[in-house]
N, C-alpha and C positions, 0 to 999 in steps of 0.2 A: 869279726873273724873272717877268714878267707872263704869266699863263695865256692872256690874249687880247691878243697884241701887235698894234699897228697894222698895216694891210694891207701896208705896204712892209717890215715887219720879220718875220723868222722868230722873233725873240725880242727883248724890250726890257726895260729896267730903269732904275732911278734909282740912281746911285752917288755916293759922297761925302757929306759933311756940311757945312753952313754954319757957319763960325766967324768971327765979326766981326773978330777980330784977325789972321786968316790970309788974306793976299792970294791971291785966285784959288781960295778954297775952294769946295766943291760947293754944292748938288747939281748933277749933270749927268744928262741923259737919254742913254741909249745904245740904239742901234738896230742889231741884228745882221742882216745879210743872210743868206739861206739858205746861201750859200757860207761865210760867216764862222762861222755856227752849226755847220755840218758840220765845218769844219776844227778848231774849238775843242772841240766836245763830241761829235763823231762821231755815232753813231746813238742817243745817249742820248735817250730819249723825254721825260723830265721833268727839267728843269734845277732847278726848285724855288727856294726862297729862298736868299739869300746866307748864308754861315756867319759872316760878319764884315764890318764896314765901318770905314773910317777917313775922314780929311778929304778925300782925293782918290780913294778906291778902295773897291771891294767884292770879296769873294772867294766863288766857288762851287765846290762839290765835284763831281768827275767820278766816273762809275761805276767807273773803274779805280783809284781811290784818290788820284789827283792832284788839284790844284786849278787853277782859272783865276782870275786876278786881273785885273779890268778897272780901269784907272787912267788918270788924266789927268796923273800926275806923271812928267814926262820925267826928272827927277833920279833917281828911284827906278830907272827903266829903265837909265840910264847907270851908276848905282852897281852894280847887279846884273851888268851886262855887264863892268864893270871888275874886279869881285870874283870873276869866274869862276875856279874851281879852289880857292877857299877852303873848307875843311871846316867853317868856322864861319858860313857864310852858306847860306841855303836853296838847295837844288839846283834850278837853272832848267832846264827841258826845252826851252822855246822862248819867244821873244818876237816879237810882230808888231805893227806899227802898223795901226790900223783908221782910215784917213783918212775924214773927213767922217761919222763914225759917232756923234759926240757932240754934245750941245747944252747949252750953259750955260743953266740954267733962269732965272737972273736977267738976264743980258745978252742972251740969245737968240742968241748967236754960235755958229756951228758950230765944233767943236774936234776935234782928233785924239785918239783914245783908244788905249791900248796894252793888249794882251792878253798876260799873263805866265802861262805854264803851268809849274807847279812841283810839287815833292814837297809832300805835306801835312805840316804840323807841328802839334803839339798846343800851343795857347797856354798860357803859364804861368797857374796858378790865381790867383784874386784874393788868396789868402793869401800865395802866393809873391811876387807883385808888391808886396804891402804890405811884407813884411820886406826886400825888395830895394830899395825905393824910395829911401831915404836913402843907403845905401851906393853905389848905382848913380849917383845924382846927384852925390855927392862925387867918385867916381872919374871920371865924365865930365868934370867941371870941371877936375880935375887933368890929365887926358889932353889936353883941348883947349888948356889953357894951355901944356903941354909942346910940343904940335904947333905952336902959334902962335910960340913962341920959337925953335923949331928952324930952323937956317939951313943945314944941310948938305944933301946930295943926298937926295931923298925916298926913294930905294931903299935907303938905308943907315939910315933912322930905326929906332930901337929904344927903347921906353920903359924907362928904368932901373928896376930892382927892382920888377917887377909884384907879387911876393909881399908886399913891404913896403907897397905901395899897398893890397893886400887887407887887411892887418892894420890899417892906419890907417882905411880906409873902413868896415870892419866892426866896429870897436870898439863894444861894447855891443849888437850885433845879436842878434836872437832865435836864429838858427841860425848861430853864428859860423863854424864850420868850413866849412859849405856855402857861406856867404857869401864867405869868404876865397878859396875855390877858384874860385867863379864870377867874382869881381872880378879875380883874378890872370889867369884865362883870357881875360876880357874885355879886359884891358890888352894881352895878346898879340895878340888878334884886332884890336884898334884899330890896333896897330902894323903888322900885316900889311896891313890895308886902306889905311893911310896910305902904305905903300910901293907900293901899287897905284894911288895917286892919289885915294883915297876918304877923305874926312874924315867919320867917322861921328858926326854931331852930335846926331842924334835918338835917343839911347839911353835908352829907358825900358822898363819891364816889358812893355808891350803890343807891343813890337817884337821880342820873343824868343819862340821856340817850341822844343818838344822833338821830335826826329825818332824814327823807329821803333826806333832803337838806344839811345834814352835820352840822346842828346847834345843840348845846347842849341845853337840856331843863330839867326842874325839873320834876321828876317822881311822887313824893309823898310829900304831905304837912301836914302829921300828926305832932303831937306835936306843932301845930300852936297856941294853946291856945284859939281857937275859940269855944265857947260853941254853943249848938244847937240853931240856930236862923233862918234857912231857911226852906221853905216848899219844901219837896222833893216828887216827884211823887211816888205813891205807886203801886207796882206790886204784887197783891195778890198771895198767895201761898198755901202750904199744911195745914195750920192751925194746928189742934190738932193731925194730923197724924204723928207728929215727934217721937212718941213713937216707931215707927218701924225702926228708924235710927240705923245703925250699923257703927262702925268705918271702914273707907275705908283704906285698907292697901296697 
């Protein structure tokens, strides 16, 4: 985050990335009031630079080993809330809405931003993402087609033969056994999320991480197709003082 935030902000940052083909993509400026900064980061003196950014969000590490994700993506928020209890999804500590704390850099519109405090996961390495890329894409396509054709009650959905999907998707993969295990477990996780009302469409290597026990988990549930339906606690912020924001470089 900015070392010299604007006067109205206890901390400020730019989150998200601009992607021409993605509607509503970043960047966005975020201004945290003293109350918001205190609630999210406690007495942490230096917040520092983000440890990772996506199209709609950036993530910062806390001194206690947890992370704070600041995001504009309401679908990610809804997906994580709906997936609560799943051991294949990042463990969420808290979620809060920061009203009037974000500013769309291109449209200059004030937008709500959400703060997600969660356990820290270690991202998959570039080599892991590389050998998983094709199998994961193949499995995701098969799973989405299966979900699209399914006509029964969502709570009864079960993808048939996940181990067979693993064998098909991982044929010719560099690390066949590891790949088959991952894809089979991914199919089970996809089914579990579907039964909870979440369609995990954005499955790619960058959206998975490893927890402290060595288990892989899903990092992000954006593009889940869930509209705004949950009541999210509000952590009030800088209100009309956003005019003092400047782009953090």
